[in-house]
Every structure is written in structure tokens, then in C-alpha cells.
Backbone as CSV, one residue per row, in Angstrom:
resi,resn,N_x,N_y,N_z,CA_x,CA_y,CA_z,C_x,C_y,C_z
1,MET,-1.501,27.563,32.490,-2.528,26.529,32.144,-1.758,25.390,31.406
2,ALA,-1.998,24.167,31.907,-1.292,23.049,31.359,-1.703,22.736,29.926
3,ARG,-0.611,22.378,29.123,-1.023,22.022,27.721,-1.629,20.684,27.692
4,ARG,-2.677,20.495,26.878,-3.336,19.310,26.842,-2.662,18.437,25.742
5,ARG,-2.491,17.165,26.058,-1.835,16.254,25.126,-2.917,15.409,24.479
6,TRP,-3.140,15.686,23.220,-4.203,14.879,22.480,-3.666,13.627,22.177
7,ARG,-4.380,12.590,22.521,-3.962,11.243,22.129,-4.804,10.711,20.982
8,ALA,-4.147,9.890,20.165,-4.840,9.359,18.978,-6.168,8.770,19.352
9,THR,-6.319,8.147,20.448,-7.549,7.388,20.762,-8.622,8.262,21.168
10,GLU,-8.309,9.562,21.406,-9.270,10.505,21.888,-10.259,10.920,20.759
11,TYR,-9.692,11.068,19.537,-10.467,11.376,18.436,-10.329,10.501,17.202
12,ARG,-9.492,9.434,17.291,-9.302,8.543,16.243,-9.950,7.122,16.515
13,GLY,-10.429,7.028,17.704,-10.943,5.772,18.228,-12.026,5.179,17.414
14,ILE,-12.703,5.992,16.624,-13.921,5.562,15.987,-13.515,5.116,14.533
15,SER,-12.225,5.029,14.281,-11.735,4.701,12.894,-12.123,3.374,12.473
16,SER,-12.323,2.403,13.485,-12.761,1.113,13.155,-14.265,0.944,13.215
17,ALA,-14.959,1.983,13.647,-16.371,1.878,13.741,-17.094,1.922,12.382
18,PRO,-18.239,1.311,12.191,-18.870,1.221,11.003,-18.893,2.534,10.144
19,PRO,-19.378,3.659,10.777,-19.367,4.852,9.920,-18.018,5.232,9.289
20,ARG,-17.019,5.183,10.038,-15.631,5.501,9.463,-15.200,4.501,8.426
21,LEU,-15.562,3.136,8.710,-15.158,2.167,7.696,-15.913,2.344,6.507
22,VAL,-17.187,2.705,6.547,-18.001,2.910,5.315,-17.389,4.131,4.532
23,ARG,-17.098,5.190,5.290,-16.514,6.353,4.633,-15.220,6.025,3.856
24,ARG,-14.353,5.175,4.492,-13.034,4.843,3.882,-13.313,3.954,2.675
25,SER,-14.294,3.099,2.772,-14.535,2.070,1.684,-15.109,2.847,0.433
26,VAL,-16.006,3.730,0.713,-16.541,4.590,-0.334,-15.494,5.409,-1.002
27,GLN,-14.691,6.029,-0.189,-13.578,6.841,-0.641,-12.609,5.951,-1.516
28,LEU,-12.325,4.791,-1.100,-11.438,3.861,-1.952,-12.059,3.563,-3.285
29,LEU,-13.354,3.182,-3.192,-13.984,2.782,-4.526,-14.096,3.945,-5.502
30,ILE,-14.506,5.129,-4.923,-14.563,6.253,-5.843,-13.228,6.639,-6.363
31,GLY,-12.162,6.531,-5.543,-10.857,6.838,-5.966,-10.397,5.900,-7.093
32,LEU,-10.679,4.631,-7.027,-10.292,3.719,-8.004,-11.019,3.919,-9.305
33,LEU,-12.383,4.164,-9.148,-13.194,4.497,-10.344,-12.593,5.707,-11.060
34,LEU,-12.291,6.761,-10.325,-11.794,7.981,-10.958,-10.400,7.804,-11.509
35,TYR,-9.646,6.883,-10.845,-8.251,6.598,-11.404,-8.450,6.012,-12.792
36,GLY,-9.352,5.126,-12.914,-9.580,4.478,-14.270,-9.945,5.432,-15.296
37,VAL,-10.946,6.425,-14.904,-11.307,7.454,-15.755,-10.199,8.391,-16.224
38,GLY,-9.350,8.761,-15.237,-8.137,9.555,-15.581,-7.183,8.900,-16.522
39,ILE,-6.999,7.600,-16.344,-6.092,6.833,-17.206,-6.725,6.943,-18.647
40,ALA,-7.965,6.686,-18.734,-8.569,6.674,-19.963,-8.531,8.034,-20.729
41,PHE,-8.713,9.090,-19.952,-8.545,10.337,-20.630,-7.130,10.575,-21.175
42,LEU,-6.099,10.211,-20.316,-4.713,10.394,-20.745,-4.400,9.520,-21.938
43,VAL,-4.832,8.353,-21.982,-4.499,7.412,-23.083,-5.391,7.913,-24.338
44,ARG,-6.524,8.388,-24.230,-7.320,8.864,-25.312,-6.696,10.179,-25.927
45,SER,-5.902,10.929,-25.117,-5.274,12.113,-25.640,-4.307,11.758,-26.701
46,ASP,-3.746,10.557,-26.790,-2.789,10.150,-27.729,-1.562,10.913,-27.782
47,LEU,-1.361,11.590,-26.619,-0.071,12.488,-26.528,1.028,11.857,-25.616
48,GLY,0.753,10.673,-25.255,1.710,9.948,-24.293,0.920,9.551,-22.992
49,ALA,1.256,8.376,-22.481,0.673,7.933,-21.305,1.553,7.963,-20.088
50,ALA,1.019,7.575,-18.973,1.851,7.377,-17.723,2.710,6.212,-17.957
51,PRO,3.836,6.160,-17.224,4.928,5.119,-17.413,4.309,3.739,-17.464
52,TRP,3.604,3.220,-16.481,3.072,1.912,-16.474,1.973,1.672,-17.492
53,ASP,1.266,2.670,-17.876,0.314,2.557,-18.971,0.974,2.466,-20.309
54,ILE,2.153,2.980,-20.462,2.904,2.742,-21.719,3.211,1.306,-21.891
55,LEU,3.585,0.654,-20.813,3.883,-0.746,-20.864,2.548,-1.553,-21.221
56,THR,1.465,-1.140,-20.643,0.179,-1.855,-20.881,-0.191,-1.657,-22.379
57,LEU,0.012,-0.423,-22.882,-0.273,-0.169,-24.361,0.628,-0.929,-25.237
58,GLY,1.884,-1.135,-24.816,2.799,-1.826,-25.595,2.461,-3.389,-25.668
59,ILE,2.093,-3.928,-24.519,1.664,-5.288,-24.463,0.417,-5.490,-25.285
60,ALA,-0.556,-4.546,-25.324,-1.760,-4.525,-26.027,-1.552,-4.736,-27.531
61,GLN,-0.401,-4.344,-28.102,-0.102,-4.455,-29.412,0.188,-5.869,-29.917
62,HIS,0.376,-6.744,-28.861,0.757,-8.063,-29.135,-0.056,-9.204,-28.613
63,VAL,-1.053,-8.923,-27.728,-1.978,-9.938,-27.282,-3.401,-9.508,-27.424
64,PRO,-4.317,-10.489,-27.619,-5.731,-10.089,-27.888,-6.524,-9.850,-26.581
65,LEU,-6.025,-8.915,-25.831,-6.697,-8.561,-24.587,-6.982,-7.029,-24.424
66,SER,-7.942,-6.659,-23.772,-8.219,-5.196,-23.640,-7.208,-4.529,-22.756
67,PHE,-7.176,-3.287,-22.781,-6.243,-2.512,-21.853,-6.470,-2.884,-20.456
68,GLY,-7.759,-2.830,-20.020,-8.026,-3.211,-18.648,-7.580,-4.624,-18.222
69,ALA,-7.833,-5.574,-19.064,-7.444,-6.933,-18.745,-5.965,-7.032,-18.647
70,ILE,-5.174,-6.444,-19.549,-3.688,-6.400,-19.419,-3.281,-5.721,-18.107
71,SER,-3.948,-4.695,-17.754,-3.612,-3.948,-16.549,-3.824,-4.846,-15.283
72,VAL,-4.838,-5.630,-15.285,-5.039,-6.620,-14.139,-3.968,-7.600,-14.167
73,VAL,-3.698,-8.212,-15.336,-2.650,-9.266,-15.318,-1.339,-8.649,-14.865
74,VAL,-0.964,-7.553,-15.319,0.295,-6.903,-14.906,0.359,-6.666,-13.362
75,SER,-0.816,-6.221,-12.922,-0.877,-5.885,-11.465,-0.573,-7.207,-10.597
76,PHE,-1.083,-8.337,-11.008,-0.949,-9.515,-10.253,0.527,-10.085,-10.483
77,LEU,1.081,-9.867,-11.633,2.477,-10.277,-11.904,3.371,-9.397,-10.839
78,VAL,3.066,-8.072,-10.748,3.729,-7.296,-9.844,3.629,-7.754,-8.420
79,LEU,2.464,-8.214,-8.093,2.152,-8.606,-6.735,3.039,-9.888,-6.397
80,LEU,3.373,-10.673,-7.456,4.260,-11.838,-7.269,5.599,-11.391,-6.698
81,ILE,6.091,-10.190,-7.245,7.353,-9.712,-6.829,7.364,-9.276,-5.454
82,TRP,6.129,-8.982,-4.909,5.980,-8.558,-3.426,6.491,-9.733,-2.559
83,ILE,6.305,-11.001,-3.000,6.537,-12.105,-2.091,8.069,-12.102,-1.629
84,PRO,9.080,-12.093,-2.463,10.413,-11.979,-1.999,10.734,-10.674,-1.226
85,LEU,9.994,-9.666,-1.504,10.192,-8.373,-0.814,9.492,-8.350,0.471
86,ARG,8.711,-9.356,0.798,7.947,-9.466,2.045,6.973,-8.348,2.292
87,GLN,6.375,-7.914,1.162,5.373,-6.904,1.310,4.029,-7.527,1.445
88,ARG,3.155,-6.923,2.313,1.872,-7.533,2.635,0.801,-6.638,1.975
89,PRO,-0.007,-7.234,1.118,-1.083,-6.432,0.476,-2.189,-6.181,1.407
90,GLY,-2.916,-5.024,1.205,-4.031,-4.655,1.935,-5.307,-4.873,1.149
91,ALA,-6.418,-4.396,1.663,-7.699,-4.534,0.896,-7.598,-3.580,-0.289
92,GLY,-6.963,-2.441,-0.067,-6.813,-1.457,-1.145,-5.934,-1.979,-2.303
93,THR,-4.918,-2.781,-1.927,-4.013,-3.337,-2.832,-4.795,-4.232,-3.917
94,LEU,-5.567,-5.180,-3.263,-6.291,-6.137,-4.126,-7.350,-5.363,-4.946
95,ALA,-8.071,-4.437,-4.336,-9.065,-3.657,-5.016,-8.462,-2.918,-6.230
96,ASN,-7.300,-2.270,-6.021,-6.525,-1.597,-7.060,-6.303,-2.540,-8.199
97,ALA,-5.712,-3.748,-7.884,-5.321,-4.692,-8.900,-6.548,-5.150,-9.698
98,LEU,-7.660,-5.330,-9.043,-8.915,-5.913,-9.740,-9.697,-4.934,-10.445
99,LEU,-9.809,-3.715,-9.880,-10.848,-2.798,-10.333,-10.340,-1.703,-11.353
100,ILE,-9.216,-1.197,-11.174,-8.800,-0.055,-12.093,-8.917,-0.452,-13.530
101,GLY,-8.312,-1.663,-13.839,-8.442,-2.112,-15.348,-9.747,-2.087,-15.939
102,PRO,-10.812,-2.731,-15.206,-12.163,-2.716,-15.805,-12.766,-1.299,-15.874
103,PHE,-12.404,-0.502,-14.846,-12.891,0.920,-14.862,-12.351,1.609,-16.063
104,VAL,-11.127,1.396,-16.441,-10.471,1.988,-17.612,-11.270,1.644,-18.813
105,ASP,-11.514,0.259,-18.997,-12.205,-0.174,-20.177,-13.716,0.461,-20.308
106,LEU,-14.338,0.579,-19.125,-15.639,1.188,-19.113,-15.524,2.721,-19.568
107,ALA,-14.450,3.335,-19.009,-14.378,4.775,-19.392,-13.986,4.870,-20.883
108,PHE,-13.318,3.998,-21.477,-13.061,4.095,-22.808,-14.387,4.059,-23.744
109,LEU,-15.367,3.413,-23.196,-16.702,3.469,-23.946,-17.353,4.817,-23.912
110,ALA,-16.976,5.646,-22.995,-17.651,7.033,-22.877,-16.708,8.116,-23.429
111,ILE,-15.484,7.851,-23.478,-14.437,8.862,-23.949,-14.014,8.582,-25.320
112,PRO,-14.369,9.463,-26.316,-14.086,9.102,-27.732,-12.601,9.373,-28.048
113,GLU,-12.132,8.734,-29.117,-10.827,9.069,-29.610,-10.926,10.380,-30.447
114,THR,-9.905,11.182,-30.578,-9.946,12.447,-31.238,-8.700,12.816,-31.915
115,ASN,-8.737,13.521,-32.948,-7.561,13.962,-33.683,-7.404,15.481,-33.619
116,LEU,-8.277,16.062,-32.818,-8.267,17.575,-32.619,-7.209,17.936,-31.515
117,LEU,-6.152,18.690,-31.846,-5.053,18.857,-30.975,-5.539,19.574,-29.695
118,TRP,-6.474,20.550,-29.767,-6.887,21.275,-28.572,-7.632,20.281,-27.629
119,LEU,-8.411,19.384,-28.290,-9.117,18.431,-27.367,-8.192,17.361,-26.775
120,GLN,-7.156,17.040,-27.591,-6.198,16.130,-27.045,-5.504,16.668,-25.784
121,ILE,-5.139,18.039,-25.897,-4.508,18.696,-24.768,-5.449,18.747,-23.666
122,VAL,-6.744,19.002,-23.802,-7.670,18.995,-22.734,-7.752,17.595,-22.079
123,PHE,-7.878,16.538,-22.881,-7.946,15.181,-22.407,-6.617,14.902,-21.546
124,MET,-5.479,15.384,-22.006,-4.215,15.104,-21.272,-4.320,15.736,-19.945
125,LEU,-4.708,17.023,-19.926,-4.697,17.777,-18.614,-5.776,17.183,-17.662
126,VAL,-6.949,16.872,-18.226,-8.034,16.362,-17.436,-7.496,15.023,-16.820
127,GLY,-6.944,14.245,-17.648,-6.467,12.875,-17.190,-5.467,13.038,-15.963
128,ILE,-4.482,13.906,-16.085,-3.541,14.077,-15.034,-4.215,14.656,-13.791
129,LEU,-5.069,15.564,-13.906,-5.764,16.071,-12.739,-6.658,15.127,-12.008
130,VAL,-7.343,14.393,-12.860,-8.327,13.370,-12.270,-7.514,12.241,-11.600
131,ILE,-6.311,11.832,-12.257,-5.528,10.767,-11.523,-4.974,11.296,-10.270
132,GLY,-4.528,12.533,-10.202,-4.021,13.069,-8.981,-5.108,13.131,-7.905
133,PHE,-6.320,13.637,-8.316,-7.504,13.678,-7.345,-7.842,12.301,-6.847
134,ALA,-7.829,11.281,-7.804,-8.169,9.937,-7.432,-7.194,9.354,-6.506
135,THR,-5.882,9.649,-6.732,-4.774,9.201,-5.818,-4.991,9.642,-4.410
136,GLY,-5.332,10.868,-4.277,-5.600,11.456,-2.934,-6.737,10.622,-2.209
137,LEU,-7.736,10.294,-3.026,-8.903,9.533,-2.427,-8.516,8.050,-2.010
138,TYR,-7.913,7.311,-3.012,-7.662,5.944,-2.706,-6.506,5.709,-1.775
139,ILE,-5.408,6.437,-1.873,-4.294,6.250,-0.956,-4.694,6.883,0.422
140,GLY,-5.497,8.027,0.417,-5.967,8.729,1.600,-6.861,7.812,2.491
141,SER,-7.485,6.778,1.823,-8.407,5.869,2.482,-7.673,4.877,3.403
142,ARG,-6.310,4.836,3.322,-5.483,4.011,4.157,-5.787,2.570,4.177
143,PHE,-6.124,1.973,2.985,-6.313,0.479,2.815,-5.139,-0.130,2.219
144,GLY,-4.118,0.481,1.996,-2.840,-0.091,1.434,-2.548,0.428,0.077
145,PRO,-1.280,0.310,-0.265,-0.902,0.885,-1.628,-1.290,-0.015,-2.749
146,GLY,-1.213,0.529,-3.913,-1.386,-0.306,-5.114,-0.238,-1.176,-5.392
147,PRO,-0.433,-2.164,-6.289,0.715,-3.115,-6.509,2.020,-2.457,-6.988
148,ARG,1.833,-1.426,-7.773,3.063,-0.805,-8.253,3.749,0.141,-7.273
149,ASP,2.815,0.830,-6.424,3.385,1.558,-5.288,4.038,0.710,-4.316
150,GLY,3.509,-0.518,-4.047,4.156,-1.434,-3.070,5.470,-1.899,-3.612
151,LEU,5.579,-2.145,-4.912,6.812,-2.598,-5.407,7.831,-1.541,-5.162
152,MET,7.558,-0.245,-5.451,8.399,0.848,-5.198,8.846,0.948,-3.745
153,THR,7.918,0.851,-2.827,8.288,1.059,-1.420,9.040,-0.160,-0.922
154,GLY,8.682,-1.368,-1.455,9.332,-2.642,-1.040,10.785,-2.609,-1.474
155,LEU,11.055,-2.122,-2.650,12.483,-2.147,-3.090,13.290,-1.019,-2.361
156,HIS,12.564,0.013,-1.995,13.150,1.128,-1.200,13.541,0.557,0.084
157,ARG,12.775,-0.306,0.728,13.080,-0.760,2.072,14.218,-1.886,1.996
158,VAL,14.183,-2.684,0.939,15.147,-3.754,0.873,16.518,-3.213,0.428
159,THR,16.509,-2.266,-0.608,17.839,-1.874,-1.098,18.427,-0.638,-0.338
160,GLY,17.444,-0.037,0.456,17.974,1.162,1.187,18.168,2.467,0.325
161,ARG,17.781,2.291,-0.964,17.953,3.493,-1.958,16.791,4.509,-1.591
162,GLN,16.984,5.721,-2.015,15.909,6.758,-1.769,14.722,6.438,-2.718
163,ILE,13.637,6.924,-2.216,12.361,6.640,-2.930,12.492,7.177,-4.418
164,TRP,13.025,8.322,-4.604,12.960,8.901,-5.973,13.930,8.078,-6.834
165,VAL,14.979,7.544,-6.280,15.878,6.699,-7.110,15.272,5.414,-7.563
166,VAL,14.598,4.752,-6.592,13.903,3.495,-6.955,12.778,3.823,-7.922
167,ARG,12.005,4.885,-7.651,10.827,5.071,-8.628,11.378,5.430,-9.896
168,THR,12.461,6.263,-10.096,12.987,6.577,-11.398,13.459,5.412,-12.187
169,VAL,14.222,4.446,-11.497,14.621,3.110,-12.099,13.513,2.387,-12.609
170,ILE,12.555,2.122,-11.726,11.342,1.336,-12.097,10.585,1.948,-13.268
171,GLU,10.343,3.255,-13.226,9.542,3.826,-14.308,10.297,3.945,-15.563
172,ALA,11.612,4.164,-15.550,12.424,4.266,-16.701,12.391,2.867,-17.359
173,THR,12.517,1.836,-16.530,12.508,0.502,-17.128,11.083,0.126,-17.803
174,VAL,9.980,0.476,-17.171,8.768,0.100,-17.777,8.492,0.996,-18.975
175,VAL,8.930,2.183,-18.992,8.731,3.091,-20.182,9.543,2.553,-21.423
176,LEU,10.822,2.123,-21.054,11.585,1.644,-22.149,10.961,0.319,-22.743
177,LEU,10.555,-0.615,-21.805,9.954,-1.808,-22.286,8.656,-1.545,-23.084
178,GLY,7.865,-0.636,-22.483,6.527,-0.277,-23.186,6.747,0.314,-24.562
179,TRP,7.786,1.187,-24.646,8.100,1.899,-25.910,8.586,0.900,-26.965
180,LEU,9.433,-0.102,-26.507,10.018,-1.032,-27.499,8.891,-2.012,-27.972
181,LEU,7.852,-2.147,-27.172,6.747,-2.992,-27.516,5.643,-2.194,-28.331
182,GLY,5.800,-0.868,-28.456,4.937,-0.090,-29.252,4.059,0.832,-28.437
183,GLY,4.319,0.988,-27.183,3.482,1.928,-26.367,3.780,3.399,-26.709
184,ILE,2.894,4.246,-26.353,2.983,5.687,-26.789,3.690,6.514,-25.743
185,VAL,4.866,7.148,-26.153,5.587,7.971,-25.309,5.517,9.414,-25.896
186,GLY,5.238,10.383,-25.029,5.068,11.725,-25.700,5.018,12.794,-24.618
187,VAL,4.496,13.964,-25.103,4.508,15.109,-24.120,3.578,14.806,-22.984
188,GLY,2.615,14.070,-23.175,1.656,13.639,-22.084,2.485,12.869,-20.934
189,THR,3.407,11.990,-21.404,4.309,11.266,-20.398,5.063,12.280,-19.598
190,VAL,5.681,13.235,-20.261,6.559,14.215,-19.546,5.655,15.007,-18.638
191,ALA,4.493,15.480,-19.125,3.575,16.329,-18.320,3.178,15.471,-17.078
192,PHE,2.814,14.276,-17.236,2.536,13.399,-16.082,3.489,13.314,-14.997
193,VAL,4.811,13.073,-15.491,5.941,12.928,-14.507,6.114,14.150,-13.714
194,LEU,5.999,15.321,-14.400,6.287,16.600,-13.820,5.156,17.115,-12.831
195,MET,3.889,16.773,-13.199,2.718,17.392,-12.537,2.125,16.521,-11.491
196,ILE,2.329,15.118,-11.608,1.483,14.217,-10.798,1.900,14.430,-9.333
197,GLY,3.189,14.570,-9.079,3.505,14.586,-7.601,2.920,15.717,-6.750
198,PRO,3.010,16.990,-7.220,2.419,18.035,-6.496,0.837,17.876,-6.454
199,ILE,0.260,17.440,-7.422,-1.207,17.248,-7.506,-1.716,16.207,-6.453
200,CYS,-0.934,15.101,-6.456,-1.193,13.979,-5.517,-1.055,14.526,-4.118
201,GLN,0.041,15.244,-3.847,0.293,15.711,-2.487,-0.789,16.667,-1.983
202,TYR,-1.259,17.546,-2.860,-2.365,18.456,-2.466,-3.588,17.788,-2.128
203,PHE,-4.033,16.757,-2.868,-5.257,16.034,-2.653,-5.110,15.002,-1.471
204,MET,-3.994,14.483,-1.297,-3.743,13.631,-0.111,-3.882,14.372,1.212
205,ARG,-3.493,15.615,1.199,-3.708,16.399,2.430,-5.135,16.594,2.743
206,ILE,-6.001,16.642,1.708,-7.425,16.863,1.922,-8.169,15.541,2.311
207,PHE,-7.762,14.432,1.682,-8.538,13.203,1.901,-7.867,12.124,2.820
208,TYR,-6.693,12.469,3.354,-6.049,11.567,4.246,-6.837,11.302,5.479
209,VAL,-7.042,9.950,5.761,-7.886,9.551,6.894,-6.932,9.223,8.082
210,THR,-7.131,9.750,9.234,-6.330,9.412,10.402,-6.917,8.081,11.049
211,LEU,-6.026,7.317,11.627,-6.423,6.018,12.146,-6.003,6.033,13.669
212,SER,-6.571,5.070,14.381,-6.237,4.958,15.848,-4.793,4.569,16.065
213,SER,-4.217,3.914,15.060,-2.820,3.529,15.138,-1.836,4.525,14.852
214,ASP,-2.229,5.640,14.368,-1.372,6.726,14.114,-0.727,7.318,15.294
215,PRO,0.389,7.892,15.286,1.271,8.417,16.377,0.421,9.568,17.100
216,VAL,0.729,9.629,18.408,0.146,10.713,19.238,0.601,12.121,18.698
217,VAL,-0.360,13.075,18.779,0.007,14.425,18.300,-0.164,15.398,19.451
218,ASP,0.762,16.196,19.730,0.575,17.206,20.867,-0.085,18.421,20.375
219,ASP,-1.213,18.777,21.105,-1.834,20.095,21.003,-2.281,20.329,19.556
220,VAL,-2.756,19.291,18.898,-3.252,19.346,17.548,-4.751,18.887,17.459
221,ALA,-5.536,19.794,17.019,-6.950,19.471,16.892,-7.175,18.450,15.852
222,PRO,-8.142,17.459,15.886,-8.304,16.445,15.011,-8.407,16.936,13.521
223,ALA,-9.053,18.026,13.263,-9.227,18.445,11.804,-7.989,18.896,11.181
224,SER,-6.935,19.239,11.972,-5.776,19.760,11.463,-4.645,18.702,11.256
225,VAL,-4.896,17.494,11.602,-3.877,16.455,11.442,-3.633,16.070,9.978
226,GLU,-2.460,15.993,9.501,-2.138,15.779,8.197,-1.195,14.627,8.012
227,PRO,-1.116,13.958,6.895,-0.148,12.941,6.722,1.274,13.562,6.825
228,THR,2.295,12.763,7.254,3.607,13.329,7.442,4.249,13.482,6.050
229,ARG,5.395,14.237,6.063,6.109,14.419,4.777,6.568,13.171,4.089
230,ASP,7.060,12.211,5.003,7.574,10.917,4.524,6.530,10.133,3.836
231,ILE,5.289,10.184,4.329,4.105,9.426,3.784,3.779,10.131,2.498
232,LEU,3.756,11.425,2.388,3.469,12.107,1.148,4.484,11.843,0.070
233,GLN,5.708,11.553,0.426,6.766,11.315,-0.516,6.648,9.850,-1.008
234,VAL,6.247,8.945,-0.060,6.182,7.540,-0.488,4.910,7.166,-1.244
235,GLU,3.795,7.696,-0.643,2.471,7.248,-1.167,1.987,8.125,-2.325
236,GLN,2.731,8.032,-3.442,2.385,8.694,-4.612,2.324,7.607,-5.695
237,PRO,1.482,7.765,-6.717,1.253,6.639,-7.623,2.417,6.347,-8.524
238,ALA,2.606,5.045,-8.705,3.644,4.616,-9.611,3.022,3.983,-10.840
239,ILE,1.803,4.363,-11.173,1.055,3.844,-12.353,1.288,4.686,-13.527
């Protein structure tokens, strides 16, 4: 019996149709909303924030702007660096830059500050888990990487350095700058760095949306198609 060759167009052709577009758009927006909630939990833990959020917290010590407003400003400054790197933003890139900051500020209204260590630990773990879940949603929607993710992948392409090297240099730089400005570095920062990769990878496998432009897959049913290993390594949050 001849092996059937599944082509992308056979089961992915509807990716541009309204139902699939609506699903991807909703997935993107929910992902960005939850990303903001996750950041808020991690910051409220007061045990240390994610690398880019340390920079935001540091800047907040010196300017009369909210965390969310600073996050938006930093996002668009990072997008300026995309220009010499010849990176092209997608709809998800702009949505990331514009929405995550305000979502964080809204989440701060609902998530209280606390001095209870056990609650701080809970906030830290919830924050990391929610950020990982949200990353699977928003990156899996395939509308383009966030500004910080695009900076990482752009430098990787231009310099030829491995992703982990580029990411380490970028995040070490922003952590140092944020810390010098007064940002919070702590056990939460270490926990985020160690845990976020595996969590993102797990949820990206669940929420990754296949598109008609994806490569042809031999003898693979639609439901079992997953993002490739390279994509999982690259499309992880640098926030």
C-alpha cells in the first residue's frame, strides 16, 4: 500500500480563513493578557523579577511613569534596534509592545503587595507558570515575536552566534543595567531563568498553530504536527 504524502495545503489551507484567524487572534490577546498578569505576580513577589522587568523596575525608580508605561517605551526603543538588523515586525510584535505594559498595570490593581514569605513564594511560582503558559499562547499564535525576542533572533542571525549565547549576553546586560538603576534581583530571577524554558516549550507544543506556509510533512496527521526543535529553541521569551 502506497504511503500517502500529506501536504500542508491539505489540512492547513484554512489557516487564512476567518475561523482560524479568529482563533489565532483570540489566542494572541489572551496570551498577552496572561503575560501581563504573570509579570505582575512575579514583581509583586518582591523576590526578584525577570531580566527585562528588572530593567523596567530600575527605570521606574527615576522617572514618573508606571511600570506598564515604561515597558511600552522600552519595547519601542528595542524595535528601533530592529531597523539595522532588518527585522520585520508582525501584528503580534506590535500587540506585544502596546498591550503587555497596560495589562501589567491593570493586574497590579488586583494583586496586592505582601510581606508574607509563603505568599511571596506562591506569587513567584504562579508568575513563572503563568508567563510560560502565556508564552505558549502568544508565540503559538504565529503572529510574530515580541520586540525583545526579535532582538535576540535578529542578533543571532546577524552575528552567527548561537541563540543561547546571544540571549545570555542580552539578558546579563539588561539585568546589570536594571540592578544598577535599582531593580530587584533575587531568587525569583534565578528561578525564572531556570524554569521558564521548559515551561514555555511544553505549552508551545500544545498551542502552536500550523500554517499553510509550513513545510510538507510525510505521513503525519494534522493533530500530531508540532513546532520544530529549532523553533522551540528560538521562540522563547526574552522578557
